[in-house]
N, C-alpha and C positions, 0 to 999 in steps of 0.2 A: 363382362367381356364379350358375350355373344351379341349384344346390341351394337358394338362397334365393328363387327365383322361383316364381310361382304360375301354374297353368294353369286357365283357366275359359272358359265361353261368353261371347261378347259380346252385348250388347243394344243396341237402338236408343236406349233411354232414357238409358243411362249411357255408351256407348262410341262413339257416332257420330262425334264430332269426332276422337278418336284414331284410329279406323279410317280415316277419310278422310285424315288427315295422313300416316299410314304409307303408304297407297297412293300418294299424290301424291309423297312423298319417294322411294319405291322406284322408281317408274316415271317420275320427273322430269316430272310434269305440273304446269305453273305455272298460277297463277290467271289470268294474262294470256292464256294459250292458251285456257283455258276461256271467258273473257269474249269472246275473238275468235270462238268458236263461237256466240256469242249467248246464253250463259248469264248469268243474274243471280246476284248473290252468294248469295242465299238458295237459289236452285236448286242451286248448287254444293254448298252445305252439306247439302242434303236429298237429293242425287242418289243416294246409295248407301243411304239408309234402307231401301228395300225388301229389300236383301240381308240386313240385320240382322234384319228382321222375318220374312222368309219362307225364308231359307236357314239352314244350320247353320254358325255361325262360332265358332271357338275361337281362343284366343291365349294367349301367355305374357306375364305382367306382372311387371315389376321395380319393386317398391315403388309399385304402382299405375299405373305407366307402361307402356303397351303396347309390347312389344319385337318380337313376331312373331305372324303371324296366318295362318289357313287356313280357307277357306270351301267349303262343298259345297251346290250347288243340287240338290234332288231333282227328277229329270226321268224321262221315259220315252223309249226308243229302239226303233226297229224293227230287229231283227236277224233277217234271213231270214224275215220275215213272222211273227215272234213278238215281242210287245211286252215288253221288259225294263224293270224299274225300275233306274235307274242314278244315279250321282252325277256332276255336272259340277263339277270342282274349279276354284276361281278365287280371286283376291285373295290369292295366296300372297306374303308379303312379310316381310322381317326387316330391322331397322335394322343397318347395317354393323358397329357396335360389338358386336353380339351374334352375329355369324357365327362358326362353328366350335364352337359349344356344343351342337350337336345339337338345337336348338329345333325346326327345321322337320321333322326326322325324327320327333320326338316328336308333333308336331301331326298329321302325316300318318298315323302309326300309329294314334293315337286315332280319327281321322276314319274310317279304313278299318275299324276294329273296329266303329264305330257303323253304318257302311254295311252291314256283314255282318249285324249284328243286325236291321237294317230290311229285309233282303232285296234290297239294291241291290248286285248281284253284279259290276258293272262300273263302273269309274271312268274318266273321260276328262278331259282338260285341254288347253289351249293352252300349250306349254312355253316358258318364257323361257330354259331351258338343257336341251337334249336329253340331254347326258351326265349331268347331275345326276339327272334322272328315270330314265334307263336304269339307273343304279346302284341304284335302289330298285324295280326290277321293271317299269318302264313301257316301252312300245315304240310306235313310230309305227304308226298304223292308218289314216290318210287323208292325202291330199295336197290342196293348193290349186293350181289351174292358172290363171294370169293371161294375158290376151290383149290385144293392141293392134292395132287395125285402122284403116287410113287411110280417109278418106272415099271415095276412089275405088276401094276394095276391097270396099265394102259390096255385098251381093247385089242384083241388079236384075231378075232374071227369075223372082221368086217369084210363083206363081199360086195363090192361096188365097182362099176366101170368108171370111165372118165379118167381124168388126170389132173395134177396140180402143177401150176407153173409159178415160179417166183418172179416178181415184176418190180419195176420202179414205182415210186409214189405218184408219178405223173401218168401212169397207165390209165387210159380212158375207161377201161372195164371196171376199175375200182370205184370211181365216182358214179358211174352208171349203175353199178350194183347197189350202191348205197341209196341212190335215188329211188330205185325200184323197191328196195326193202322199206324205205321210209314211207313210200306211198301206200303200203299195205300194212303198216305196223302202228298200232295205237301208241301215242306218246313219243314216237321217234321224231327227232328234229331233222328238217331238211337243211343240210349243211350248205351255207353259202361260202363264198371265197374266204371271208373272215373266219368262219367256223372251221374250215379246213386248215387255215393257217394256225389257229390255236390248237387244233388236233395234233399237228406235227411239232409244235413249238419246242417241247422239251425232250423229244426223242433223240437218241444218240444215232451215230452213223450206222451202227450195226443192226438197227431195227429192220426187220424183213417183212415183206408183204407176199402172201401166197394166195393165189386165186384158183378155185376149183372149177374145172370145165367138165360138163357132162359128156355123154357119148355123142352128142350132136355138136360138140365144140362150143356149147353155150355156157358162158360164165354164170354160175348160180350160187356162189358163196366165196367169201374171202376171210382171211385171218391176218392180223398184224401181231408180230411177236418179236421177242429178243432172246437169243441164246447167250447166257452169261453164267459163269461159275457152275456149269453142269446143270443149270436149271433153264427150262423153257418158260418164259414169261409171256403169257398171251394177253395182249392189250385189248383186242376186240375180235370177235368172231361172229359173222352174220351169214345166214343161209336162207335161201328162198324155198327150199324143200328138204325133205329128209335125206334125199340122195346127196345133197351138198354137205349136210351135217355128217353123214357117214364118210364121204370122201375126205373131208378135212380131218376127221379123227383118225382115219387110216393114215393120213399124212403125218399127223402128230405121232402116232405109234411107230412110224418108221424111224423116229429119232430115239428109240428106246436105248440103243447102245451109246448115245451121245449125252444123255441127260440122266440125272438121278430122280428128278421129279418135274412135274408140270404144274405151274400155278397160273391162275388167271381170274378174271372177273366175268360174271354172267349177269345180264340185265333183264333177262326174260321173266324173272320171278318164278322160275320153275327149277327145281333141283335137277342137276345133271346125273346125280348118283344112280337114279333108277335105271338110266339107259346104259350104264356101264356093266361089263361082265362082273367085275369086282366092285361092288357098290360101297365097300367099307372105306370111303374116302373122307377127308375132312372138308366140310363146307361151313361157311359162316355167312351171316346176313346182317346188314346194318342199314339204317336209313341213309338215303343218298341225296335226293332232290326235294326241296320244298317249293310250294307254289301258293299263289293267292289270286283269286279272281279280281281283276281290276275294276271291271264294270259288269254287274250281273246281267243287265239287259242285253248288252252286246254279246256276252258269252252265250246266254240262253237262245238268242235269236239265230245263232249258228249251230247250236247243238242238235244232235240227232238221237232221239230216244228210239227204243226198239219195241217190237211187239205191241205197237199202238193199235187200239181199236177205233181211234178217232173221237175227238170231242172230249177226251178225258181231261179233267182239271184238278189242280191242287195249288196250294199257296205256300211259297217259301217265306217264312218270317225270319228275315236275316238280321243278325246283330253284327255290325261293323263299326265300332267307335272310331276307327282310324280314317275311313272314307265315308263321309256322311251320305253320299248318293246311293250307297248300298245298304244303308242302315234303315230298312223299311220292308214292308211286305211286297212280294212279287207274285201275282196270280198268273198261273201258267196253264195254257190250253194246248194240248198235244194233238196234232193232226194225224191222219192215216199214215203219212209217209215218215212220221217221227219228228217232223219239224215242230218248233215251239213258237207260240204266240204269247208274248208277255203283255198282260192286261193291267190297266191301272187299278189300284185299290186292292182291298182284301177280298179273296174269294173262298171257295169251299176247300175242305180237306187241308187244314193248316199243318205245316211242318216247321217246327222251331229249331233253329241251329245257328251257329255263328259262321262267319265268312270262310274261315279256314276249313271247317267241317264240310261246308257246301262244296269247296274246292276238292277235297279228298273224295267226297261222295260222287260228284259228277265225273271225276277222272277215274272212278272205280278202284281207288286204292283200298277202300273199305266198303263193305256192303251196308245198305240201310239197316238191316237187322242187327248187325254187329255194332253199329254206332248207336242204335236204340238201346241195346243191351248195356253199353257203357254209359248211358245217360248223356251222350253228346248230341243226340237227336231226339226230339219229342214229337210224337204223332199218335194217331189211333191205329188199331190193327188193320183196318181196311185200307187206309192210306199207305201204311207200311208195305202191305202186299202189292199195292199199285206201284210204288217206287221200285220194289224188287223186280217187278216185271218190266218196267219201262227203262231202267238204267242198265246199259250194257255191262257185261261181266268180263272185263279183260283189263289186267293191270298195265300201266304205262311202261313202255320200254324207253328209258332215257339213259344213254351211255355217255353223253358229252359232258365235259367239265371245262368251263370257260372262265 
């Protein structure tokens, strides 16, 4: 069957209906559910047109019928204060009668090749199956922490000046704040127009945006939330300093008489319980985003190590059976400023690992010592100490779901 199928790019003009149909079938989204969200029939049909217009979407077709699809959003990410071009993979779906034919692997391979050609040296996605993507070189790189706070546990002793103002989604302070936050936060995506469209896509009309302004009338934090059924649902909260954090939580506590509890998500990889007066709250953690380095050389040439003494060298012996250009040794020399020069051939101080673990290591999801302890990284004690010193220690903040 696969030999008779055709692979090509999808377009908004010719493939929108088939693209939407496959997504809704694969993820079991019914028209009734969409209408319950407040969408009109025409809105439903047009909702994913921006993806086909602005992202790169390819698919397998069986006699003109879409069988499998794979989309890549071109985005930018802050990785230890260096802005990388990356691809956010989404809309991965295959009709069940076509599973087992290798269609998705073929689409992934072709998309990663195109990313490499365009200088997008890292790919990320929200996985529907962690084992499936691990088998193809992906690894977990960030977590999502969820919290649930009862109304009587909200902080009451916050002393902070400034004020909070509720605004519309087109308020310029909102995007400006996120741009500043992204520029100083490892792992954060720089949202372009398409990313902001996706950010708001499934929000209902009652979604509220609140911006905190300090004593100098400078916006330094915001939160996006929904009040429903006596619960405050916090979609996102960002702050540039502790003053904004206090100001936003003071604002949340002002809703005590209106809500029974506050629930939300936290992407900073730090528990919020410690900072609350009553820390006996419920917090859960789960893997969120997976990533894989598309091209090791491109990635390392932009990477910034820390605490370098200059001239330090080691060799990554990378296993990547899915992308052969990564499946080899990479000798790395680190300069005084932390920049890396990738040299041909095998060098000193070998480190053996697969491409997924290299991705988790360089994004600082897990430390070299931890990975060595689990047997996912192999090296000698001297080289392990070198990696511990050179690789920055800050987990990635990734809050977007596309």
